[in-house]
C-alpha positions in Angstrom: -35.9 30.2 -10.0 -38.0 27.7 -8.5 -36.2 24.3 -7.7 -38.8 22.1 -10.6 -37.8 25.0 -13.1 -33.9 24.8 -12.3 -34.1 21.2 -12.8 -35.3 21.5 -16.6 -33.4 24.1 -17.1 -30.3 21.6 -16.2 -31.8 19.0 -17.9 -32.1 20.6 -21.1 -29.0 22.4 -21.3 -27.0 18.8 -20.6 -29.2 17.4 -23.2 -28.1 20.3 -25.7 -24.4 20.2 -24.6 -24.3 16.2 -24.7 -25.0 15.6 -28.4 -22.2 14.0 -30.4 -19.4 15.8 -28.9 -17.5 13.2 -26.6 -13.7 13.3 -26.6 -12.5 11.3 -29.4 -8.6 11.5 -28.2 -7.4 9.6 -25.3 -5.8 11.6 -22.7 -2.3 9.6 -22.7 -2.3 11.0 -25.9 -2.0 14.6 -24.0 0.2 13.8 -21.5 4.0 14.8 -21.6 5.7 17.6 -23.3 4.1 17.1 -27.2 0.8 16.3 -26.6 -2.0 16.0 -29.6 -4.0 19.2 -29.9 -7.0 18.6 -32.6 -8.6 21.4 -34.2 -10.8 23.9 -32.0 -14.4 23.5 -32.3 -17.6 25.8 -31.9 -20.8 25.4 -29.9 -23.9 26.5 -29.4 -23.4 24.9 -26.3 -19.7 23.4 -24.8 -20.1 19.6 -23.7 -20.7 19.0 -20.3 -21.1 15.8 -18.2 -22.3 16.2 -14.3 -21.8 13.1 -11.8 -24.1 13.4 -9.2 -21.9 14.2 -5.7 -23.3 11.5 -3.2 -20.2 11.5 -0.9 -18.3 8.2 0.8 -20.7 5.2 1.9 -19.4 3.9 5.4 -16.0 2.2 5.0 -15.8 3.0 1.4 -12.5 4.2 0.6 -10.5 5.7 -2.8 -8.3 2.8 -4.4 -4.7 3.1 -4.2 -2.2 1.6 -7.0 -0.4 -1.7 -5.9 2.0 -1.4 -2.9 0.1 1.4 -1.1 -2.7 1.4 1.4 -5.3 4.2 1.9 -6.6 5.1 5.6 -9.3 7.6 6.2 -7.5 10.8 8.4 -10.4 12.8 9.2 -14.2 13.1 8.0 -17.1 15.6 8.6 -14.6 18.3 7.9 -16.1 21.5 5.4 -15.1 21.4 2.1 -11.5 20.5 2.8 -9.4 22.1 0.0 -5.6 22.9 0.9 -3.1 21.2 3.4 0.0 22.2 5.3 2.2 19.7 7.1 3.6 22.0 10.4 7.2 21.2 11.8 5.8 19.3 14.9 3.5 17.1 12.8 0.5 18.9 13.1 -1.5 19.4 9.7 -3.8 22.4 8.5 -6.6 21.8 6.7 -8.2 24.7 5.1 -12.2 24.5 4.5 -13.5 27.0 2.2 -16.1 27.6 -0.8 -15.8 30.6 -3.2 -17.4 33.7 -2.3 -20.0 33.6 -5.2 -19.7 37.1 -6.6 -19.7 36.2 -9.7 -22.9 37.1 -11.5 -24.6 33.7 -13.8 -25.2 34.9 -17.4 -24.5 32.0 -19.0 -25.9 28.5 -19.1 -22.4 27.0 -18.3 -21.8 29.2 -15.2 -25.1 27.8 -14.2 -23.9 24.3 -14.5 -20.6 25.2 -13.0 -22.3 26.7 -10.1 -24.2 23.8 -9.5 -21.1 21.4 -9.5 -19.2 23.7 -7.2 -22.2 23.4 -4.9 -22.4 19.3 -5.0 -19.5 19.2 -2.2 -21.3 21.6 0.6 -20.7 24.9 2.3 -17.2 25.5 3.1 -16.1 26.9 6.6 -13.7 29.8 5.8 -11.7 28.6 8.5 -8.7 26.4 9.2 -8.8 22.9 11.1 -5.9 21.6 13.0 -5.1 17.6 12.6 -3.0 16.2 14.9 -1.6 12.4 15.3 -1.6 10.7 18.5 0.4 7.6 19.8 -2.9 5.4 19.1 -3.1 6.1 15.6 -6.1 8.5 15.9 -5.9 12.0 14.9 -7.6 15.2 16.6 -9.5 17.6 15.2 -9.6 21.2 16.3 -11.0 24.3 15.2 -7.6 26.5 14.6 -8.3 29.6 13.0 -12.3 31.2 11.9 -13.2 34.0 10.1 -11.3 34.0 6.7 -12.9 34.7 3.4 -12.9 32.3 1.2 -8.9 31.0 2.0 -6.9 28.7 -0.2 -3.3 28.7 0.3 -1.3 28.8 3.8 2.1 28.9 4.4 4.1 28.8 7.9 7.5 31.3 7.9 9.3 30.8 11.2 6.4 31.9 14.0 4.2 33.8 11.3 1.3 32.1 9.6 0.0 33.5 5.9 -3.3 32.5 4.7 -4.5 33.5 1.3 -7.8 34.6 1.3 -9.3 35.2 -1.8 -8.8 39.1 -1.3 -5.5 39.5 0.8 -3.1 37.9 2.4 -3.1 37.7 6.4 -0.5 36.8 8.9 -1.0 35.5 12.3 1.5 34.9 15.1 1.8 31.4 15.8 3.1 29.3 18.7 4.5 25.6 17.9 1.8 23.0 19.8 -1.4 25.6 20.0 -4.3 24.0 19.1 -6.1 27.4 18.1 -4.5 30.6 17.0 -6.3 33.8 19.0 -4.1 36.2 16.9 -6.6 38.7 15.3 -4.5 38.7 12.4 -3.0 41.8 10.1 -2.9 42.4 6.6 0.0 42.1 4.7 -0.7 42.7 1.2 -4.3 42.7 -1.0 -5.0 40.5 -3.4 -7.2 41.1 -7.0 -10.7 40.5 -5.9 -13.8 41.4 -8.1 -15.8 39.4 -9.8 -13.8 35.8 -8.9 -14.3 33.8 -11.8 -11.3 32.1 -10.4 -11.2 32.9 -6.4 -8.7 30.2 -5.5 -4.9 32.1 -4.0 -2.2 29.6 -4.3 0.6 30.5 -1.6 4.5 29.4 -1.5 7.2 30.9 0.7 10.6 30.9 -0.9 12.8 29.0 0.8 14.4 32.1 2.6 11.1 33.1 3.7 11.6 36.7 2.0 9.3 36.4 -0.7 5.8 34.8 -0.8 4.3 33.6 -4.6 0.4 33.7 -5.3 -1.5 32.4 -8.0 -4.2 34.4 -9.1 -6.2 32.6 -11.6 -8.3 34.6 -14.5 -11.5 36.7 -14.2 -13.0 34.8 -17.2 -12.6 32.2 -19.4 -11.1 34.2 -22.4 -11.6 37.6 -20.9 -15.2 37.8 -22.1 -15.7 40.2 -18.9 -13.1 42.6 -20.2 -10.0 43.0 -19.8 -9.8 45.8 -17.0 -11.2 43.2 -14.7 -8.1 41.0 -15.5 -5.5 43.4 -13.8 -3.1 41.5 -12.0 -5.0 38.3 -12.6 -3.6 34.9 -14.4 -0.4 35.4 -13.4 1.7 34.4 -10.3 2.5 37.3 -8.1 5.4 37.8 -5.9 5.0 39.9 -2.5 7.6 41.0 -0.1 7.1 39.2 3.7 8.7 42.3 5.2 6.6 45.2 3.3 3.9 43.7 1.3 4.6 45.0 -1.5 4.1 42.6 -4.9 5.0 42.4 -8.5 3.8 40.4 -11.3 6.3 37.3 -11.7 4.7 35.7 -14.3 1.9 36.1 -16.6 -0.7 34.5 -19.2 -1.2 31.5 -16.5 -5.6 31.2 -17.0 -5.5 29.6 -13.6 -2.3 28.6 -11.4 -3.6 27.0 -8.6 -0.7 24.9 -6.8 3.0 26.3 -6.8 6.0 24.2 -5.7 9.9 24.5 -5.6 11.2 21.6 -7.7 14.0 19.9 -5.7 16.3 19.1 -7.9 16.8 22.9 -9.8 15.6 25.0 -7.1 13.3 26.3 -10.0 9.1 27.2 -9.3 6.8 24.7 -10.8 2.8 25.6 -11.0 -0.1 23.6 -12.1 -2.5 25.4 -14.5 -6.0 24.9 -15.6 -6.6 26.0 -19.1 -9.3 27.3 -21.0 -13.0 25.7 -22.2 -15.7 25.8 -24.7 -13.5 24.8 -27.7 -14.0 20.6 -27.5 -13.8 17.7 -24.9 -10.1 17.5 -26.3 -8.8 21.0 -25.8 -7.1 22.5 -24.0 -4.9 19.9 -22.0 -3.8 21.4 -18.2 -0.6 21.7 -17.3 2.7 21.8 -15.3 5.5 23.8 -15.8 8.4 25.4 -14.6 7.8 29.3 -14.4 10.0 31.9 -15.3 10.6 35.1 -13.7 9.1 37.7 -16.6 7.8 34.9 -18.5 4.3 34.8 -20.5 2.3 31.6 -21.0 -0.3 32.4 -23.3 -3.1 33.2 -21.9 -5.9 34.4 -23.4 -4.1 34.8 -27.0 -2.7 31.5 -27.5 -2.6 27.7 -25.9 0.3 25.4 -25.5 2.8 28.4 -27.0 1.8 29.6 -30.2 -1.9 27.8 -30.8 -3.6 31.2 -31.1 -7.3 31.3 -29.6 -9.2 32.3 -32.2 -12.4 33.7 -30.1 -10.0 36.6 -28.2 -10.1 39.9 -30.1 -8.5 42.1 -30.5 -5.5 39.6 -31.6 -2.1 40.3 -30.5 0.5 38.3 -32.4 3.2 39.9 -30.7 2.4 38.2 -27.6 1.4 34.6 -29.0 5.3 35.2 -30.5 6.4 35.6 -26.8 4.5 32.8 -25.3 6.2 30.1 -23.4 5.2 26.3 -24.3 4.5 24.4 -21.0 7.0 21.9 -20.3 4.2 19.1 -19.6 0.6 18.7 -20.5 -1.9 16.7 -17.7 -4.8 16.0 -20.7 -8.0 18.0 -20.9 -10.2 19.1 -18.1 -8.6 17.0 -15.4 -8.7 20.3 -13.6 -5.3 20.1 -11.2 -6.0 21.4 -8.0 -3.1 20.1 -5.8 1.1 19.7 -6.4 3.5 18.1 -4.5 7.2 16.9 -5.0 7.3 14.2 -3.1 10.7 14.5 -0.9 10.2 11.9 1.8 11.5 8.2 1.6 8.3 6.5 3.1 6.6 5.6 -0.2 8.1 2.5 -2.7 11.4 4.4 -4.5 8.8 4.7 -7.8 7.4 7.4 -6.2 10.9 9.4 -4.9 11.8 12.5 -6.7 8.8 13.5 -8.9 5.6 15.0 -8.3 2.1 14.0 -7.3 -0.6 15.9 -9.5 -4.4 16.0 -7.3 -6.8 15.9 -10.4 -10.0 17.5 -9.4 -12.0 16.0 -12.3 -14.2 17.0 -15.2 -17.6 18.0 -15.9 -17.2 19.4 -19.5 -15.6 16.4 -21.4 -17.3 13.1 -21.8 -16.1 10.6 -20.6 -15.1 12.3 -17.8 -11.5 12.7 -17.0 -9.4 13.5 -13.8 -10.7 12.7 -10.4 -7.6 11.2 -9.4 -4.2 11.4 -7.8 -1.5 11.2 -10.4 2.3 11.0 -10.3 5.0 12.0 -12.7 8.6 10.6 -12.3 11.3 13.6 -12.9 14.5 13.2 -14.2 17.4 16.1 -13.8 14.5 18.4 -12.7 12.1 17.8 -15.9 9.1 15.4 -16.1 9.5 12.1 -18.5 7.1 9.6 -19.2 3.3 9.4 -18.6 1.3 9.9 -15.5 0.8 7.2 -13.4 -2.5 6.8 -11.7 -2.0 6.3 -7.8 -5.5 7.1 -6.1 -8.3 6.8 -7.9 -12.2 5.4 -7.3 -13.6 9.1 -6.6 -16.1 8.2 -9.1 -18.6 5.2 -9.9 -17.5 3.0 -13.1 -20.5 4.3 -14.9 -19.6 7.9 -13.9 -23.2 8.7 -12.7 -22.0 9.6 -8.9 -19.2 10.9 -7.4 -17.7 10.0 -3.8 -14.9 12.4 -3.7 -12.5 14.7 -5.6 -9.2 15.4 -4.6 -7.4 18.7 -3.8 -4.8 19.6 -1.5 -1.6 17.4 -0.8 1.0 17.0 2.1 3.4 15.4 3.2 2.9 13.9 6.9 5.8 13.4 9.9 6.4 9.7 8.7 6.6 10.3 4.8 3.0 9.5 4.3 0.7 11.1 1.5 -2.2 13.4 2.7 -4.6 14.2 0.1 -7.7 16.3 1.1 -10.9 15.5 -0.6 -13.6 18.5 -0.7 -16.4 16.4 -1.8 -16.1 13.5 0.8 -15.3 16.2 3.2 -12.3 14.0 4.5 -8.7 13.7 4.4 -7.0 10.4 3.3 -3.9 8.8 4.2 -1.4 7.0 1.7 1.5 5.0 2.9 3.2 2.1 1.9 1.3 -1.5 2.4 
């Protein structure tokens, strides 16, 4: 398709999608264990609002909550997605885009592809950042030749990288600035169509297991159930043998996994389904039970049936576990971090930071910020607090950045990967 034809198609689609389909429920009404859930809507074309990705201007930065400051750690990265802080203080930055293997067959997919393409091409590599005594950070190309990587974990002296189609393992030596080991495959991962290509990764505390977030191959099974095999799930992988099993299912797109420090339970952030309204369905944060089923595709937020999915499965709907905490609709959470350090103000200790990559199928926009939710006795309480904002212009037409991966550096500061601004930011106490 020529650029002029593409532009005309995009304009027509956005005009059609923007007719009186604005959200009517505030995000605050959809935060917490019992979000307001309106009736589902049917659309000729679902609502869309797409800000133009422009990146950061010189000396422009995101905004932070009172008592905090923000600094740039590194820029000119290639679509930074996930972060991993290493024991010696180095920080790994996973740079990637999707493999581009999903066919474009609907206007929505066309728009989605354009949105994803605004932030440039990924490096399919990992960059190492190293803090120096002067306060600057060195930047080294650490590992190349990866295939749409996302999750990364270190167990002992073995580095595990979740590509879109497998988990690779590499020998790691503390202090090295480049891995020369060619690596070997530990386990394969679902790798067809790749509607959701990211594979979140988390090691068990004893290092014997890896947990992998695998997203669905569709919105609500429009590509058929066969391509959803071992998808919309968290997989458990044995690090000794590579053998795997489905740990939990019905999670449409689990993009971040963490251990909650008080209870020791596995928690996940999940991107929910689209195309039934600007106020549906809330993305969520939840504990993940071994053997648990969380509804996708047959229901959402417990037993709310999605009538588009046929044949219906009332038996599975009856088993669907209600998520612990709604984040509000279409915020697209891509990063989760329980804050276990003490360098930030006391109000940020013991709870979870969530990076909300932001909506493009809701008007007004939602997300585009890093939020914090407090925890008590292993459970989230209260509303989300905006901590890092300013990623989108006040008129919602320009997009400067979008947060993804989160990490804690050796000083206890919060690190944020920004895949539209191609930057890593550092948030610390003022």
